[in-house]
C-alpha positions in Angstrom: -17.0 62.0 20.6 -13.6 61.3 20.2 -11.4 60.6 23.3 -7.7 60.9 22.8 -6.4 58.0 25.1 -3.0 58.2 26.2 -0.5 55.1 24.7 0.1 52.7 27.4 3.4 53.6 29.1 6.0 50.7 28.8 7.3 49.8 32.3 11.0 50.1 32.6 12.4 47.3 35.0 13.9 48.5 37.9 17.5 48.1 37.8 20.6 49.2 40.0 23.2 51.4 38.7 25.7 48.7 38.6 23.5 46.2 37.1 22.7 48.6 34.4 26.7 49.6 33.9 27.5 46.0 33.8 24.9 45.4 30.9 26.4 48.2 29.2 29.7 46.9 29.3 28.7 43.2 28.0 27.2 44.9 25.3 29.8 47.0 24.4 32.3 44.3 24.6 29.8 42.1 22.4 29.6 44.8 19.9 33.5 44.9 19.3 34.2 41.3 19.7 31.5 41.1 16.5 33.7 43.6 14.4 37.2 41.8 15.0 39.5 40.5 12.6 41.3 37.0 12.7 44.0 37.1 15.3 42.5 40.2 17.4 40.8 40.1 21.2 38.9 43.0 23.1 40.5 43.9 26.2 39.5 46.2 28.9 41.2 48.2 31.1 40.1 50.0 34.6 41.7 53.3 35.4 41.6 54.1 38.8 41.7 57.6 40.4 45.1 56.8 41.9 46.5 56.6 38.6 46.7 52.6 38.4 45.7 50.5 35.4 44.3 47.1 35.7 43.7 44.9 33.1 40.6 43.3 33.6 39.7 39.8 33.3 36.4 39.5 35.1 33.7 41.8 35.9 30.6 41.5 38.3 28.4 43.1 40.4 26.5 42.6 43.8 22.8 42.1 43.2 20.8 44.9 44.8 23.9 47.5 45.1 25.9 50.0 43.0 28.9 48.1 43.6 31.3 46.4 41.0 34.0 44.3 41.2 36.6 43.9 38.6 39.4 41.4 38.8 42.7 41.5 36.8 46.3 42.4 36.8 48.1 45.5 37.5 50.9 46.5 34.7 53.4 44.0 37.2 51.1 40.9 36.8 50.0 41.1 40.2 46.2 39.6 40.7 43.9 42.5 42.0 40.5 43.0 42.9 38.9 46.0 43.0 35.4 47.0 44.2 34.0 50.3 43.1 30.6 52.2 43.3 29.5 52.8 39.7 30.1 56.5 39.9 33.5 58.0 38.5 34.5 54.7 37.1 37.1 55.0 33.6 36.9 52.1 31.7 38.8 51.7 28.5 38.4 48.8 25.8 41.0 48.1 23.5 41.6 46.0 20.8 45.0 44.1 20.3 46.4 41.8 18.2 47.7 38.4 19.9 50.5 36.2 18.9 49.5 33.4 16.7 50.1 30.8 19.2 47.3 32.3 21.8 43.7 31.8 21.7 41.2 34.1 22.2 39.7 34.7 25.5 36.8 36.7 26.3 36.1 39.1 29.4 33.9 37.5 32.3 31.1 38.8 33.4 29.6 37.4 36.8 26.6 38.2 39.3 27.1 38.1 43.1 24.7 37.5 45.6 25.2 39.3 48.8 28.3 42.2 49.7 28.5 41.0 53.3 29.9 37.7 52.1 33.7 37.2 52.0 33.5 35.1 49.1 30.4 35.3 47.3 28.6 32.5 45.4 28.2 33.0 41.5 25.1 33.2 40.2 25.3 34.0 36.4 27.6 32.7 33.9 29.6 31.0 36.5 31.5 28.1 36.2 30.3 24.6 38.1 32.4 24.4 41.5 35.3 22.1 41.4 35.6 19.0 43.4 39.1 18.9 45.3 40.6 16.6 42.9 39.8 18.8 40.1 40.9 21.9 41.9 44.3 20.2 43.1 44.7 19.5 39.1 43.5 23.1 38.2 46.1 24.6 40.6 48.8 22.2 39.3 48.5 23.2 35.8 48.1 26.8 36.0 50.4 28.6 33.6 48.8 31.6 32.0 47.3 34.8 33.8 43.9 33.6 32.9 44.5 30.2 34.3 46.3 31.2 37.7 43.5 33.6 38.1 40.9 30.9 38.0 43.0 28.8 39.9 43.4 31.0 42.9 40.0 32.1 42.9 38.7 28.4 43.1 41.3 27.5 45.6 40.3 30.7 47.6 36.5 29.9 47.5 37.1 26.0 48.4 39.4 27.3 51.3 37.1 29.6 52.5 34.5 26.5 53.0 37.7 24.1 54.1 40.2 26.2 56.0 42.1 23.0 57.2 42.9 21.6 54.0 46.9 22.2 54.0 47.5 20.4 50.7 44.9 23.0 48.7 46.8 26.0 50.8 50.0 24.6 49.8 49.4 24.2 46.1 47.8 27.7 46.3 50.8 29.4 47.7 53.0 27.6 44.9 50.8 28.8 42.1 53.4 30.7 39.7 53.1 34.5 39.0 51.1 35.0 35.8 53.1 35.2 32.6 50.5 36.8 30.8 47.9 35.2 28.3 
């Protein structure tokens, strides 16, 4: 007797739509980065339903939700953060040529713990927390759009835990408007 037993079924890990979309964005960006010529960089733009275009510097998601977080700059170089459900997102990757004096910068990808938190803790691929002295140096030396965004995020996170620190708040208020990367 020959029993034709079915082949074992591969168990697919249970993931949220946000986690899956985040993974696919990372894969697409990594694939595009592999095909770049010298002096080129991959950029990502988010196109909102209202017609806004945001140049994405960082994309993350909250664990156990279908919520993505995009941080970047609008055409007027205003820092923006968009929190959106996966359904209906319009994201565009673009390969651009950089001026010779500009270094390549990759898009950041992060995972956040809880959507209820005002300033979520980063759990994957995050920069280590900075102490106050490093934070003040970061704020004082931020010039490019990316540096300003990083400094602003670090200062806001620090101020969430230390709201009475007037020096950090003043330095944050004096950050220049980003001039681009």
